[in-house]
Each structure stands twice: as structure tokens, then as C-alpha cells.
C-alpha positions in Angstrom: -16.6 161.2 -93.5 -12.8 160.8 -94.0 -10.5 158.4 -91.7 -9.0 161.6 -90.7 -12.4 162.8 -88.6 -12.5 159.2 -87.0 -9.4 158.8 -84.5 -8.9 155.8 -83.3 -9.1 157.3 -79.7 -12.9 158.1 -80.6 -13.6 154.4 -81.7 -11.9 152.5 -79.1 -12.4 148.7 -79.8 -8.9 147.2 -78.8 -8.1 144.6 -81.6 -4.9 143.9 -79.8 -6.4 143.2 -76.6 -9.3 140.8 -77.8 -9.5 137.5 -75.7 -9.8 135.4 -79.0 -9.2 131.9 -76.9 -12.1 133.1 -74.7 -14.4 133.7 -77.6 -13.7 130.5 -79.3 -14.1 128.4 -76.1 -17.7 129.8 -74.9 -21.0 130.7 -76.3 -24.3 129.3 -75.5 -26.3 127.8 -78.3 -29.8 129.7 -77.3 -33.1 127.6 -77.7 -34.1 130.3 -80.2 -36.8 131.6 -78.0 -37.4 134.2 -80.5 -39.1 131.7 -82.8 -41.9 131.2 -80.2 -42.1 134.9 -79.3 -42.5 136.0 -83.0 -45.2 133.4 -83.2 -47.1 134.4 -80.1 -46.5 138.2 -80.6 -46.2 139.1 -84.3 -47.3 142.5 -83.8 -44.2 143.6 -82.0 -42.6 144.1 -85.4 -45.3 145.2 -87.4 -46.6 147.9 -85.5 -43.7 150.0 -84.6 -40.3 150.3 -86.1 -38.3 148.5 -83.5 -35.1 150.8 -83.9 -37.6 153.5 -82.6 -37.6 151.4 -79.6 -34.0 152.2 -78.7 -31.9 155.2 -78.4 -29.0 156.0 -80.9 -26.4 157.8 -78.6 -23.1 159.6 -78.8 -20.0 158.3 -76.9 -18.4 161.7 -77.4 -14.5 161.7 -77.3 -14.2 158.6 -75.2 -13.4 155.3 -76.7 -16.1 153.7 -75.2 -17.8 152.2 -78.6 -17.7 148.6 -77.1 -19.6 149.6 -73.7 -22.1 151.7 -75.7 -22.7 148.5 -77.8 -23.1 146.2 -75.1 -25.2 148.6 -73.2 -27.5 148.8 -76.5 -27.5 144.9 -76.8 -29.0 145.0 -73.4 -31.5 147.3 -74.3 -32.8 145.2 -77.1 -33.0 142.1 -75.3 -34.8 143.5 -72.8 -37.3 144.9 -75.0 -37.7 141.7 -76.9 -38.3 139.9 -73.0 -40.5 142.8 -72.2 -41.8 145.0 -74.6 -40.5 147.8 -72.9 -38.0 150.3 -73.2 -34.9 150.6 -70.7 -31.4 152.1 -71.0 -28.6 150.3 -69.9 -25.1 152.0 -68.5 -22.7 152.5 -71.3 -20.2 153.5 -68.3 -20.7 150.0 -67.0 -20.1 148.2 -70.1 -17.2 150.5 -70.8 -15.2 151.1 -67.6 -15.9 147.5 -65.9 -15.1 145.5 -68.9 -11.8 147.4 -68.9 -11.1 147.1 -65.2 -12.5 143.4 -64.4 -11.6 141.4 -67.7 -9.3 143.8 -70.3 -6.6 145.1 -68.1 -6.8 148.5 -70.1 -6.2 151.7 -68.2 -7.1 154.8 -69.5 -9.2 155.7 -72.4 -7.7 153.3 -74.7 -10.7 151.1 -75.6 -12.1 147.7 -74.6 -12.8 144.5 -76.2 -15.9 142.6 -77.2 -14.7 139.4 -75.1 -14.6 141.8 -72.1 -18.1 143.1 -72.8 -19.3 139.4 -73.3 -17.7 138.4 -70.1 -19.4 141.6 -68.5 -22.8 140.5 -69.7 -22.6 136.8 -68.7 -20.6 136.7 -65.7 -20.5 140.1 -63.8 -24.3 141.9 -65.0 -25.1 145.3 -66.0 -26.9 148.0 -64.4 -29.4 150.7 -65.7 -28.0 154.1 -67.0 -29.6 155.8 -64.0 -27.5 153.8 -61.9 -24.3 154.7 -63.3 -24.7 157.8 -65.9 -22.5 158.3 -68.8 -19.9 161.0 -68.3 -19.1 163.8 -70.4 -15.2 162.9 -69.8 -13.6 159.6 -69.1 -14.2 158.8 -65.5 -13.9 155.2 -64.6 -14.9 155.6 -60.8 -17.7 153.0 -60.1 -20.4 154.6 -58.1 -21.4 153.3 -54.8 -23.8 150.6 -54.2 -24.8 149.9 -58.0 -27.0 146.8 -58.3 -25.9 144.7 -61.5 -29.4 142.9 -61.6 -29.3 142.0 -65.6 -27.1 139.2 -67.1 -27.5 137.8 -70.8 -26.3 134.0 -70.9 -27.3 133.3 -74.2 -24.5 134.1 -76.8 -23.3 132.9 -80.1 -20.1 133.7 -82.2 -21.1 134.5 -85.6 -18.9 132.5 -88.1 -20.5 132.4 -91.5 -23.0 134.8 -93.4 -25.7 132.2 -92.6 -25.4 132.5 -88.9 -25.9 136.4 -89.4 -28.8 135.9 -91.6 -30.5 133.4 -89.3 -29.7 135.6 -86.2 -30.9 138.8 -88.0 -34.0 137.5 -89.4 -35.0 136.2 -85.5 -34.9 139.9 -84.5 -31.7 139.2 -82.6 -28.7 141.6 -82.1 -25.2 141.3 -83.0 -22.2 142.9 -81.1 -19.2 144.0 -83.8 -15.7 144.7 -83.6 -14.3 145.5 -86.7 -11.6 147.7 -88.5 -13.1 151.1 -89.3 -12.0 152.9 -92.3 -13.4 154.8 -95.7 -15.0 151.6 -96.7 -17.2 151.3 -93.2 -18.2 155.1 -93.7 -20.8 154.9 -96.3 -24.6 155.0 -96.2 -24.6 151.6 -97.7 -21.4 149.7 -97.0 -20.8 147.2 -99.9 -17.0 147.6 -100.4 -15.5 146.9 -96.8 -11.8 146.0 -96.8 -9.6 145.7 -94.0 -7.2 148.4 -94.8 -3.9 148.6 -92.8 -3.7 151.4 -89.8 -7.6 150.9 -89.7 -8.9 151.8 -86.3 -10.8 149.5 -84.3 -14.8 150.1 -83.7 -17.5 148.4 -82.2 -21.2 148.7 -83.2 -24.4 146.9 -83.3 -26.2 144.9 -86.2 -30.2 144.7 -85.9 -32.5 144.3 -88.1 -32.5 144.1 -92.0 -33.7 146.8 -94.1 -36.2 146.9 -97.1 -33.2 146.0 -99.4 -32.2 142.9 -97.5 -29.0 144.6 -95.9 -28.1 144.7 -92.3 -28.8 148.0 -90.4 -25.8 148.8 -88.3 -26.4 151.1 -85.3 -23.4 153.4 -84.6 -22.7 155.5 -81.3 -21.9 158.8 -82.7 -25.3 160.3 -82.6 -28.2 160.7 -84.7 -26.2 163.6 -86.3 -23.8 161.0 -87.8 -25.3 159.8 -91.3 -28.7 161.4 -90.6 -29.8 159.1 -88.0 -26.9 157.4 -86.6 -27.6 154.2 -88.4 -26.5 152.9 -91.8 -26.4 149.5 -93.7 -24.0 147.0 -94.7 -24.6 144.6 -97.3 -23.8 140.5 -96.7 -21.1 140.8 -99.4 -19.1 143.1 -96.8 -20.0 141.2 -93.8 -18.6 138.3 -95.9 -15.4 140.0 -96.1 -15.5 141.1 -92.7 -15.7 137.4 -91.6 -12.6 136.6 -93.7 -10.3 139.2 -91.9 -9.3 137.3 -88.8 -9.5 140.7 -86.7 -13.2 140.7 -87.0 -15.3 139.6 -84.2 -19.1 139.1 -84.6 -21.2 137.8 -81.2 -24.9 137.3 -81.4 -26.9 137.9 -78.1 -30.6 136.5 -77.3 -33.0 137.3 -74.7 -33.1 133.7 -73.9 -32.1 133.1 -70.6 -31.6 136.8 -69.6 -32.1 137.6 -66.1 -33.5 140.4 -64.6 -35.6 141.7 -61.6 -39.5 141.1 -61.4 -40.0 140.1 -65.1 -43.2 140.9 -66.7 -44.5 138.2 -68.7 -44.6 139.0 -72.4 -48.3 139.7 -73.5 -49.7 140.6 -69.7 
């Protein structure tokens, strides 16, 4: 797939509006609840493909990739906390990140820091409370309950950080430059080319080859199933680029109504 088929409007990660100072100053080191979770309930990863427990969505022509990614992060963390599936609102993730934290008007993308603030300070709602529209429409529905928050976050600064996070089954939200080097089935030569559009995706799980599975938001028709892989060499190159943002999230300290204890 060529760059010509991937206009920046469809990507939507706003590199120039990223609040890098905020990303450097905040981020709570989780207590790595996942270690205890995996020791107590190892069957969650053995009996089913975890990627089958989440939806690969299509952002359409909106630049809502960051909103799609933060909604997916919530779905993953909720699944890890409860062993249940739930869809979270990409419209909330996109439009409220813009309105409350990014100061961006129109369908011009949003930032990872805006999504991080939304996730930890404001809270998220379900897809059923704020469905994703077919066209850009930031009007907030009345009486939306924002009952879900994530508190445990960590900026990924090294390949080692990413490996540890993913080996625990935890998701990473990305903000990256996207170009032809990032469009292959297995990305082994990522380069921060000039003029690249900004895109936000979700790293989750390791492949049988030891690569990182990257969940995109262009539907299951993209690359066959909407998922492809990055080698750790490519991730190392990403981390050398000052415009790259990788934020890990954990279900540790996730808040949501009437939680069901794991295993009951």
C-alpha cells in the first residue's frame, strides 16, 4: 500500500500538537498486576487467541486513529481485568481528546498525550453510549456516563521496556510517522521519512516469530485482518526518532462500575 493511499487526514496523529512535556512528567509505574494475573489464570492466553477478544475497527475517512487506539486500549485492559469483552467509544476518545486537551478544531487529528489525559483524568464511555459516526461530528450526546478510567501508564523509552510490557500481555499505544516502510506485512525497516503522516495504532501481543503485533484502525480488509508485525529492530529505530511516542497501559488501578472479580 503506497503513501498516496494514506492521506494524513485519514491517519490523524497530530505530531505538532503533542504535549511532550506532559508525557515526560507523568506516567505511573504500575505494580505489574499482570504477573499475578498470569500466574493465577494462565488459561486466558492458552485457550484462545487474545486478538480474537477485541475488534479490529475502521476509522473510515476521519482522522480518529488516536481515539480508536485509546478505545482499544480500554477494551484490552477491561478484558484483562474481567475476562469479558466490551467495546469502548472511539468517538469519545477522539472528540474529547481534541476538545478538552488538544485544542484542535475540525477533523485534524488528536494526540497521544490528549488520549492519556482523557484516560486518566476524565474517563471513557462505552461505544453504546457514544457510537462512532460515519462523518466527523464532535457533538457530545447528553447524559453520557464516563465510568471507566486507567491510572497505570508508562512511557516506553527503550526496546527493553517494550519487551517487558508486551511479554506481560499489556498494550502499548503508539504515535508514529507512517510511510511505505510501515506498510509491510512484517515491518523490518521502519524509517522516519520526511513528509510522513502521523498515525496512532496499538501494539499488543508477540507473534510466534517474536515480533510485535500491531493493530491498525483501517478495518479487517487492510493487510488481510487489520494486523501486521513490527520487528524490534524497527521499534528501536522508532525510539530514536524524537517524534515517536509509545505509552504502555496496565489494567492495574483501572476503575469501572461493579467489577466482577477475576475467576468468579
